[in-house]
N, C-alpha and C positions, 0 to 999 in steps of 0.2 A: 501828557507828558508825566514821566516818573518823578515823583517827587525823592529828594535827595536830604542824606541826611543834612549837607549843608543848608537847605534849604529850608530845616526846621527852624534854624538858629536866626535867619537872614531873609526871608522872606515876606511877603505881603501877610499879616495875619488872615484877614477877610480872604482872600486866593489861596492861602494853604487849607484854613479850615473846607473851606467846599471843596475843594479837589481832591482832599482826604475823605470828607463826609457824605460826597453825592455816591461813591463806589460803596463806600459803609453802610447807605442807605438803603441805595438797590439791593446790597445783598442781606440786611437786615429783612427790606422786602420780602423777597426772595425768599430767604429764611423763612418768613412768615406762614408763607405756602406750604413749606415744607412742612411745618409744623402742624398748618392747620386743614391741608389738603383732604388728610386722612378724616379727618373731623366730617368734611362737608362730604365726600363720597359715602363715609359711613351713615352719613344723616339720610341719605337717600335711599338707604336698603330698606327692604316691606317692615324689616324688623328692626328701625332705626332706632326707637326712643331705648330697648333694652341695649341695642349695640353701643349707644352714644352714651348710655351709665356705663358701659365697660371698659369703654375708653377711657371715662372720667376717673373711674377708681384705679388705672393705670399710671394715670398722672403723674399722682405723688414720686413712683417709683421713677417716674423717667426723670421728673423734677434735680429728684435726690442724685442722677446718673450728671445732669447737669451742675448740679450746683459741684461737684467734687471736682468737674471737669474744671470749673471756673476759679477752685482753690487752687490748681496749679499753675490755669493755662493762664490767668488774668490776675494770680496772683503775684506772676512772675515777668510778666510783660511789662508794666512801668517800670521794674526796677533793671529791667535792660536797656530798655529807653534812658533812664536815668544815667546809666552807665557809660553808653555810649556818647551822651550828652557831655561826659566826662574823658571822653576819648580813651576809655577803658574796654577797649572790642574782648580781651580775653575775659573779662570777669563777668561781659554779659554773656557770651555762648557759652561759658559755666552752666551761669541761671536757666538758659535755653535748652541744655539738655539735661539738666536735675528735675526742670520742668517737663520733660520727656520720660525722662524712666520712671518718675513719680505716677507720670497719666498709664503707662504701660503697668505697672503694679498694680496700681489702684482699679485697672478696668479687669484686669484678670480676676480678683478678689470679689469685685462687685457682681461680677458673671456668674461665679458659682452659687454667691450667697440668694441671685435672683432665682435659679435654677433650681434650688434645694426648698426656696420657704414664699413660693410668689404664692400659694393659694393662701396660709394665714395671713401673709403682710395684707392679701386683698381684701379679704373678709374687715382686719383692721381697719382698711381705707372708706368700708362704707359699703362695701356687695352686700348685694343680695344672693338668692337663688334665681332671681330673673338678668342679671348683669355678670356674677361670679364667670358662668362660661365662656362671654366675650372676653372679658380681661383676661383672665388667664390663656387664650387663645392668643390675643396680642402679645404680652409684656413677655411669654415663654420664647419667643421669635426674635422679639426686639433686644431683651436681655445678649441673645447672641453676636449681635452686633456690636456689644458696647464700646471694646478697644477701637474701631470704624468712629463711632462718635468723638469720642474721646482726644482721639489723634486730629480728627477733622477741624472740631470746633475747639478746644483747645489749644493745637499748635497754629492754627490760626491767628490769634493773638498776636503770635511775635513775627507773622506776615505784614500786620499792620503798624504794630508799633514802629517797625521800621520804616514806614512809608510808604510799602505796596499797597498801598490800599486798591487798588485792580486788579492786582492778583488775589488779595484777601476775597473781594469780590466774586471771583470768578470760582473758587472752592466752594463758595455758598450757590452758587449756579448753577455750576457743573453737577452736584448734587441734587438739586432742588427740582432742574428741569428733567433729571432724568427719574425721580419721583412722580412729578407729574407725569410723565409717559407711563412709568409701570404700573401706579396705581390702578387704573381702571381696568389693564388688561389682566395683573393678579385679583382684583376684586370681584368683577364683572364677568369678562371674556371666561375666564378660568374658576371663575365662582368658591374663589376662596373665602370672599369675605372679610373678616378683620383677619386673620392670616394672612391676607395677601398685603393688606394695606402695610403690617409690619414686616413681611420680605421685601416690599418695594423699599422701604426707609432704612435697612441695614443694608441693600444690595447699594442704595444712591449713600448713603456715607461711607462706605468701603471705597467706591470711586472716588468720592472729594477725598478722602485718607493716604490713598497714594498720590493723589495731587497735590497735596502739603508735603508731604514726604521730597516726593522729587523736587519741589521747589528750595526747599528749607538743606536737602545735601550738593546740590547742584550751585552753579558757580553765580548766577546771577544774586543771590541771595547774599545782603554786607555780615550777617550771620548766619554760622553754616552748624548745622549739627555734626559734630564730632568725636568720633569713639573715643578719644583720648580722654575727654569729661564724661565717660558713660556710669562711672561708677560717682551717686550721692554726694554734693559737699553738704554736711550735714549742716555747717552753718548757713551755705546759702539757702541750703530747704528751708531753714527754719524764719528768715528773712520771706523767702515767698510764702510760707505758710500765714506768717505772721502780716502780711496785705493781703494775701488772699483770706483770710476770714472774713473780712466783710463781705464780696461778692458770694463765699460762703454762703454765709449764712444767710444773703439776700436770698440767697437760691433756696436754701435746707426749707427756712422757712416757709418759702412760698409752698414746699411740698407738705408740710403741716400745716399748713393755712387749708390749702385742699383737702384736706384729710378732716379737717373742722367744718370746711363747709361743706363736706359731702355728706360726711354724719349727721351735722344740724339740719341738711336737706333734707335726706332721706328721713330723719325724724319726723318732721313737723309738715313734708311736702311731699314724698315718695318717691317712687322711681321718676317722674316725670320733673320734677324740681333740680334731681340728680343730673336730668340728664340736659337742663338747661345750664348747668352751672358748666358743660364742656362748653356750653355757646359763649359763656357768660368771659369765662378765659380765654379761650379764642380771643373774644373780640378788645381786650384788656390787652393780648399780645400788638393788636394790629397799631394800639397807640403805642405801645412801649418801646416796639425794634424797631421802629423808623425813627425816633428820639434817642432811644443808644447807637445809632448809628451816627447821628449826629454827634456824640461825646465820644466815638471811636475816634472819629474823623479830629477831635479836639484832642484827645490824648497824646497821642504822641507830640503834636508842638505843645502843652503845657509841662510833660515829661521831661523831654529833651532842656526847653529852654530853663526849668524847677535845677535842673542837674546842671547847667552851664553858669546859672546864677543873671539870669537875663529876667528879673523879673517887671520888666516893665511888659515886657510882648505876655509874660502869665496873666497879668491881671487884664492889658485886651482882650486877649483868648477867651477867657472867663466871663468878660461882659457882654461880649458875641456869643458866647456859645448859653448864656443865659437867656438873653433875650432871644434869643431862635429857639430855644429848647419848650418856652413860655409859649408861644405863638401858637408854636406844632402841636402843643396838647389841650389848649383852648380851642382850636381851629377843630380840632381828628373828634377830641370826645364828642362839641358839638352837635360835629356832623351824625355821629353814631346813634345821641340820643335823639335827635330830629327823625332823622330815617330809621327808626329802632323796629319798625316791621319787615324793611326791605331785611337789613343784616340779619334781621334771625330767620328770613324765607331761605338764606344760602348758606344753612347751615341744616338745617330740615324741612322734609317734603311734610311733617306732622303737623296737623293743625294746631294740636293740643298744646305741643312744644314751642311751635314759633307765638302763639296767645301768650303762653305763659313768661318767654323769653323777653318778647318785648315789652312786657311792663316789667320784669328785671332792670333790665337795660336800661333803664331812665335811672331810676333809684342807683342802682351798683356806680355805674360809671361818672354821675355828677361829681365827686369828690376831684376826678383825673384831668377836669379844668385844669388846675393848678399841680399835676404832674411835673410839668416840665421843671419848676423851681427845684423842686425836689433832688431830681434826676441830675440837673447840670451841677448844683452844689455836690451832690453825696460824688459823682461820680468827677468830680472837680477833687476834692478831697483823697480819690482812689488816683488820680494822676501825680497829686503830687505826694504820694506815698506813706498820708499821713494815716497811717492805719487804725488806730485811735478811734479817730474822731470820725472815721468810715463806719469801723465797726459799731460805734456809738449809735449811729443815727442808720443802721443796716437795724440793728433790734428795737428801735424805737416806735417805730411804724408797725414793723409787724408783732413782732413778742412784747411789747410793752401795751400798746393799743389794738391793733386787729384783733387778735386771736382771742383776746378777754372778752372784747367787746361780743363779738359773734354768741358767746355763751349767755355773760350778761347781761346785753337786751333783751333778750327775749323775757329774762326771768322778770326785768324789772319794766317791759314796756308792753310784754305781749300780750295781758289783759286790758291794755287801755284801748277806750274809745278811737283816740286818734291811728292807732298802728291798726284798728280794724276797720277804720275808714278807708286807709290806704294802703289796705289789701283787697278792696273788695273786688276789683275785676278781676280777681282768681280766685275768691273764695271757693267758686264751683271744682279748683282743681287741684284743691291741699285739703288736709285733714283739720291744718291748723295754719291757714292765711297770714293772719297777725304777726305769729312767731317769724312766718317765712320772713316776710316784711322785716324784721328786727333782727335779724341776719345779715338782710341784703345792707341794712343800712349802715351795720357796722363799717362796709367799705369807704362809702364818702369822709363819714368822722373821722379816719384814721386817716383818708388821704388829705385832707384839707389841713388837722393838726400838723400834719407830717411835714408840710409844704412849709407851715411857716415857720415853724422850730429848725428845720435843716436849714433853710437861708438865713435866720439869723443866728446859725452859730458861722457861715461859713462868710459871713457877711465881718465875724470879728476877729478873724481868723486873715481875711481878707489884708483889714487895718492894720494889725499889729503884725503879723507873718513875711508878709508882701509887700514891704518898704524897704527894709534893711536887710542886706544880705546874710543869709542864713540856711542852716540847710538842714533837712529832712527831722521831723523831729521823730 
């Protein structure tokens, strides 16, 4: 049954959340396959260690493309939902069209930059002689499909924010299933290797982009892409950027984070450690994507009712969201750590990579037990239009804590008996296994601290700002 705008303001919170979240979770799980299936197939090539390393050093560029996509897509969608709650459809459509135009312009620029400067960028991101060829082969093809990626992912936010969760799910399903089918054909049957993985991805994203545009230009969408709004409204664009800067920084700092991890792992652990980072990043997505799907289900409910000043419904939605996200993160992280050997084997047939990744997973994933608390509060700030608070929390975990700790902990703890004993299982694989342990330890320390601080700040906001009629700050 389709969720209508009226339902967002009157329907049962629990039923609404799960009716919107389940399709979003399915979409995110399929999107997870979309993102990691390349790594799974590449991890079983004869040259899997170097090929996975090449894909790992290409990830920062892909992550930056996603960051810019979120800047305009995730930045505008909650604003459009708030306008719908205020019964202002025209402004909601202006917001959506401004996002669309911005995505097109930025996509063209990104494509040109990546094609011109791919090689120096990859060396900056941790490439060496054994991985650069694979990284270039993948990213040069992927860059050609940048516009498809931005439209299919960025504009899908506007499908979900209207309550069309199933349509949004289909956007991801279409591309992901096609990618899963095309990957083995291009990689193995046609012998294209990493080039085949990239080609399968951009073809799949292109089909998804067509699906999104067909819906948003069609009659079924509450909000429609209209030519009369094609010229960007600078005031609206500033509002989109103001709210979108938080998910942009979250994603772009993920790119900086990947660069920091790759360079540090290369320095202390070599190509094997860099290859294992691709597995760790993939397993992190296994946790974060479904939880983001839950938050996507809550976003239209919270944004609409915040715009309509139905604060009791906002509070009820947040409480349920928090409980579900925290439970999910605890269970999924626990399972990944408990069965780390099995998860490592999914991504690589190389026994050395498997052994290293099995050890690294248990350290790296520990703090993600509490990730659900952080993401529920972080995304609730976004849903309520609280750009400054959301931005502050986006910066706190990665920029203030995690990235500095990647470099500080090896210098402070790298020569201690504690680090050496913790790294003993992989001492044979690394030039300095103790410092590799310290690099990985930065992740759980940051995750735990960020979860505590973000939850505390949202509780304060909840008690002071969601009791009396207010407008977004």
